[in-house]
C-alpha positions in Angstrom: 18.6 -0.1 53.6 17.7 -2.1 50.2 19.0 -5.1 52.1 16.6 -4.8 55.1 13.7 -3.9 52.8 14.2 -6.4 50.2 15.3 -9.4 52.3 14.3 -8.9 56.5 10.8 -7.6 55.1 10.0 -10.6 53.2 10.6 -13.2 55.4 7.9 -13.3 57.7 5.2 -13.6 55.0 7.0 -16.8 53.7 4.2 -19.2 54.4 1.7 -16.8 53.2 3.6 -16.3 49.8 3.8 -20.0 49.3 0.5 -20.7 50.1 -0.8 -18.1 47.7 1.6 -19.2 45.4 0.1 -22.9 45.4 4.0 -23.9 46.8 6.3 -24.7 49.4 7.9 -22.6 52.1 11.2 -24.4 51.2 10.8 -23.4 48.1 10.0 -20.0 48.8 13.0 -19.9 50.8 14.8 -20.4 48.2 14.2 -17.6 46.3 16.3 -15.7 49.5 19.3 -17.8 48.0 18.3 -16.4 43.9 18.7 -12.9 45.6 22.1 -13.7 47.1 22.7 -15.1 43.6 21.5 -11.9 42.3 24.0 -9.8 45.2 26.5 -11.4 43.9 27.0 -11.0 40.4 25.2 -7.2 40.5 28.3 -6.5 42.7 30.6 -7.4 40.1 29.4 -5.3 38.2 28.0 -2.2 39.7 31.0 -1.7 42.0 33.2 -0.8 38.5 30.2 0.5 36.6 30.9 3.3 39.7 34.3 3.2 39.2 33.6 3.8 35.4 30.5 6.4 35.6 30.7 7.9 38.9 28.3 6.3 42.2 25.3 8.6 41.7 24.3 7.1 38.1 24.9 3.7 38.9 22.8 4.4 42.5 20.0 5.5 40.7 20.0 2.8 38.3 20.4 0.4 40.9 16.9 2.0 43.1 15.0 1.6 39.2 16.2 -2.0 39.1 14.6 -2.6 42.6 11.5 -0.8 42.4 10.5 -1.9 39.4 11.9 -6.2 40.6 9.6 -5.4 43.6 6.4 -4.9 41.8 7.0 -7.4 39.4 7.6 -9.8 42.2 4.4 -8.6 43.2 2.4 -9.8 40.0 4.1 -12.6 40.2 1.6 -15.5 38.9 4.1 -18.5 40.3 7.0 -19.6 41.9 9.0 -19.3 39.1 8.1 -16.0 38.3 9.0 -14.6 41.8 12.1 -16.9 41.6 13.6 -14.8 38.4 12.1 -11.4 39.6 14.1 -11.6 42.9 17.1 -12.5 41.1 16.3 -9.2 39.3 16.1 -7.3 42.7 18.8 -9.0 44.1 21.2 -7.5 41.0 20.0 -4.0 42.4 20.4 -5.1 46.5 23.9 -5.4 46.1 24.3 -2.0 44.7 22.7 -0.9 48.4 25.7 -2.3 50.0 28.4 -1.7 47.3 28.1 1.3 46.6 27.8 2.7 50.1 30.9 1.3 50.6 32.8 2.8 47.8 31.5 6.5 48.8 32.8 5.5 52.2 36.1 4.6 50.7 36.0 7.8 48.4 36.0 9.8 51.6 37.8 8.4 54.6 40.5 5.9 55.0 41.8 3.5 58.2 40.5 3.9 61.1 38.0 7.0 60.1 36.8 4.5 57.4 36.4 1.9 59.8 34.0 4.3 61.8 32.2 5.4 59.0 31.6 1.5 57.7 30.1 0.7 61.2 27.8 3.9 61.0 26.1 3.2 57.6 25.4 -0.2 59.5 24.1 1.5 62.5 21.4 3.1 59.5 21.1 -0.6 58.4 20.4 -1.9 61.5 18.1 0.8 62.3 16.2 -0.1 58.9 16.6 -4.0 60.1 14.5 -3.5 63.1 12.2 -1.6 61.5 10.9 -3.6 58.4 10.3 -7.2 59.5 7.8 -5.6 62.2 6.2 -4.2 59.0 6.4 -7.5 57.3 5.0 -9.2 60.0 1.7 -6.6 59.9 1.5 -6.7 56.5 1.5 -10.5 56.2 -0.8 -10.8 58.4 -3.4 -8.3 57.7 -2.8 -7.8 53.8 -2.7 -10.0 51.2 1.3 -11.1 50.8 1.5 -9.0 47.7 1.6 -6.0 49.7 5.3 -7.1 50.6 6.7 -6.2 47.1 4.7 -3.2 46.5 5.6 -1.6 49.7 9.4 -2.5 48.4 8.6 -0.9 45.1 6.7 2.0 47.5 10.3 2.4 48.9 12.7 2.0 46.2 11.1 4.5 44.7 11.0 7.0 47.6 14.5 6.9 47.9 15.3 7.5 44.0 14.1 10.5 44.2 15.9 11.2 47.5 18.9 10.8 45.5 18.0 12.2 42.6 17.9 15.4 43.8 19.9 15.6 46.9 23.3 13.5 46.3 26.5 14.5 45.0 29.0 13.0 43.4 32.1 11.6 45.3 34.5 10.3 43.2 37.3 12.5 42.2 38.3 10.9 39.3 36.6 8.3 36.8 38.2 5.6 35.3 37.4 5.2 31.8 38.7 1.5 31.7 37.2 0.3 34.5 34.7 -1.9 32.8 37.0 -3.4 30.0 37.2 -6.7 30.2 40.9 -7.1 30.8 41.3 -4.4 32.8 38.2 -5.9 34.9 40.3 -9.9 34.9 43.8 -8.0 35.8 42.0 -6.0 38.8 40.1 -8.7 39.9 42.8 -11.2 40.0 45.3 -8.6 41.2 42.8 -8.1 44.4 42.4 -12.3 44.8 46.0 -12.1 45.0 46.0 -9.3 47.5 46.7 -11.4 51.2 45.8 -8.6 53.3 42.3 -9.2 51.2 41.9 -12.7 51.0 42.5 -13.2 54.8 39.9 -10.1 55.4 37.3 -11.0 53.1 37.7 -14.7 54.3 36.7 -14.1 57.9 34.2 -11.5 57.0 32.2 -14.6 54.6 32.2 -17.1 57.3 30.7 -14.3 59.5 28.3 -13.9 57.0 27.7 -17.1 56.1 25.7 -18.3 59.3 23.4 -15.3 59.1 22.8 -16.0 55.7 21.5 -19.7 57.6 19.4 -17.5 60.2 17.8 -15.7 57.3 16.9 -18.4 54.7 15.8 -21.2 57.9 14.8 -18.8 60.8 10.9 -18.6 59.1 10.6 -22.0 58.3 11.7 -23.2 61.8 10.1 -19.9 64.0 6.9 -19.9 61.6 6.2 -23.3 60.9 8.2 -25.9 63.2 7.5 -23.8 66.4 4.1 -21.9 65.2 4.5 -18.7 66.1 2.7 -15.8 64.0 3.5 -13.4 61.3 3.1 -10.5 63.8 5.5 -12.4 66.3 8.1 -13.4 63.8 8.4 -9.4 62.9 9.0 -8.7 66.8 11.8 -12.1 67.4 13.6 -10.6 64.3 13.8 -7.2 65.3 15.5 -8.5 68.5 18.2 -10.2 66.0 18.4 -6.6 64.4 18.4 -4.9 68.0 21.7 -6.5 68.6 23.1 -6.3 65.3 22.5 -2.1 65.6 23.8 -2.3 69.4 27.4 -3.6 68.1 27.7 -1.1 65.1 26.8 1.8 67.9 29.8 0.0 70.1 32.0 -0.6 67.2 31.6 3.1 65.8 32.0 4.9 69.3 35.1 2.5 71.0 37.4 1.6 67.4 39.7 4.5 68.0 40.3 3.5 71.7 41.2 -0.3 71.3 41.6 -0.4 67.9 40.2 -2.9 64.5 42.6 -5.9 65.7 40.5 -6.5 69.6 37.1 -5.7 68.1 37.6 -8.6 65.1 38.8 -10.8 68.3 36.2 -9.7 70.8 33.5 -10.6 67.5 34.7 -13.4 66.5 34.7 -14.9 70.4 30.9 -13.8 70.9 29.7 -15.4 67.4 31.5 -18.6 68.6 29.6 -18.8 71.9 26.6 -18.2 70.4 26.8 -20.8 68.1 27.8 -23.3 71.0 24.9 -22.0 73.1 22.5 -22.2 70.0 23.4 -25.5 69.3 23.7 -27.3 73.0 19.6 -26.1 73.1 18.7 -27.4 70.1 20.1 -31.1 70.9 18.0 -30.9 74.3 15.5 -29.4 71.5 14.4 -26.8 74.2 11.2 -25.8 71.3 10.8 -21.8 72.4 11.3 -19.7 70.2 13.4 -17.9 72.3 15.6 -20.4 72.6 16.6 -19.4 69.1 16.7 -16.0 69.0 18.5 -14.7 71.8 21.5 -17.0 71.3 21.3 -16.1 67.4 21.2 -12.5 68.5 24.3 -12.7 70.4 26.2 -14.3 66.8 24.9 -11.5 65.3 26.3 -8.8 68.4 29.5 -10.5 67.3 29.0 -9.9 63.7 28.1 -6.5 63.9 31.7 -6.0 65.4 33.5 -8.1 63.2 32.0 -7.3 59.4 32.5 -3.4 59.3 36.5 -4.0 60.2 36.7 -6.8 58.0 35.2 -5.2 55.2 37.3 -1.8 55.8 40.9 -3.9 56.3 40.1 -5.8 53.3 39.4 -2.4 51.2 42.8 -0.7 52.4 45.1 -1.8 50.0 42.7 -0.4 47.3 42.5 3.6 47.6 42.5 3.6 43.7 39.9 1.4 43.1 38.1 0.6 45.7 34.4 0.2 43.6 36.4 -2.7 42.1 37.7 -4.8 45.3 34.2 -3.9 47.0 32.4 -5.3 44.5 34.9 -8.7 44.5 34.2 -8.8 48.1 30.2 -9.1 47.9 30.2 -11.4 45.3 32.2 -13.2 47.7 30.6 -13.2 50.9 27.0 -13.4 48.8 28.4 -16.7 47.3 29.2 -17.9 50.9 25.8 -17.1 52.5 23.9 -18.5 48.9 25.5 -21.7 49.2 24.3 -22.2 52.8 20.6 -21.1 52.1 20.7 -23.5 49.3 21.8 -26.6 51.2 19.5 -25.8 54.4 16.8 -25.2 51.6 16.8 -28.5 50.6 16.6 -30.1 54.6 13.6 -30.8 56.4 13.4 -28.3 60.0 11.2 -29.9 62.1 13.5 -28.7 64.9 16.3 -25.6 65.3 19.4 -28.2 64.8 20.3 -28.1 61.3 20.2 -24.2 61.9 22.3 -24.2 65.0 24.9 -26.1 63.2 25.4 -24.0 60.4 25.8 -20.9 62.9 28.3 -22.8 65.3 30.5 -23.8 62.0 30.4 -19.8 61.1 31.9 -18.9 64.4 34.2 -21.9 64.6 35.5 -20.8 61.1 35.4 -17.6 62.1 37.9 -17.7 64.6 40.0 -19.8 63.3 40.2 -17.9 60.4 41.1 -14.9 62.7 43.8 -16.5 65.0 45.7 -19.0 63.1 45.6 -16.6 59.3 44.8 -13.1 59.9 46.8 -12.4 63.9 49.8 -14.2 62.9 50.2 -12.1 59.7 49.4 -8.7 61.1 52.2 -9.4 64.1 54.9 -10.1 61.4 53.6 -6.7 59.9 
């Protein structure tokens, strides 16, 4: 849940934070890109560290960093301090997904791993429904600092839960996992694996569209369309609800129809969502649901694609799942950060820039699957 708590809950308060720090919404949005960059860097380190020291100590470290950086973010006197501490928080947030994936790989493989990844995202989706609503209420009725102090309380609670109730899942630690030469060799071997490259490319293109929504929707909906913080929180929960439905469908029907068909259906749904959103933006329908509903349809496809591409990318690495998962997360977050940085440099008086980014995401995901992944799978 670290991602929804650390990112999704924050979005409704972007204008409040900008006003409180004497900055602009675009600069506050730019801090999301530093979260993604921290997320990317953290995954390069935390995955191998969990292979070396075990999952539990690294999970506890990430939760400590998350809570501490959130507390410092709430005490920030300027936007520059906030950006720095959000980068540190991004390092910690990376541990949420990467360590969950590594633990799942410790315990399961192939279809069972895909089902578990979908179940993990199901839990993430529940958080993504709750915390934007909570963030909207906080932004509407409390000082902006409470967005971060709520993160601090959440991180502390989860730290205690893992400290006393989680048991180690890795069977054998790898003492070489953090050696520079070993890391470099593993990274090179991972990126040279064609299965890994194909599925990570599809996953990264898919997540780039979601990054566009994260980085642009507060400016478009709260700024250009004038929705309140509370309304934004509820609108974002619609997005999370569609993702929840997708992970539920993926988890329940995976064994019946197979991973490849689920990915194919997902990328086509993403493309349709992008086309509809772009059409509505071109004719300039200035209603929040004209952005939310096509974006939610896109996210429905993303929820089908993302867990399956992740599980298939990790499949060739039973002995180095942490390292492979960390590299996968690094690449995905670089894509997301790049999109957010580009969009943060633009003025958003309509939803057109957001729509084009999501359309490109769906299109490139389709191209990757139907012209790269599918032909290769048929030859296997």
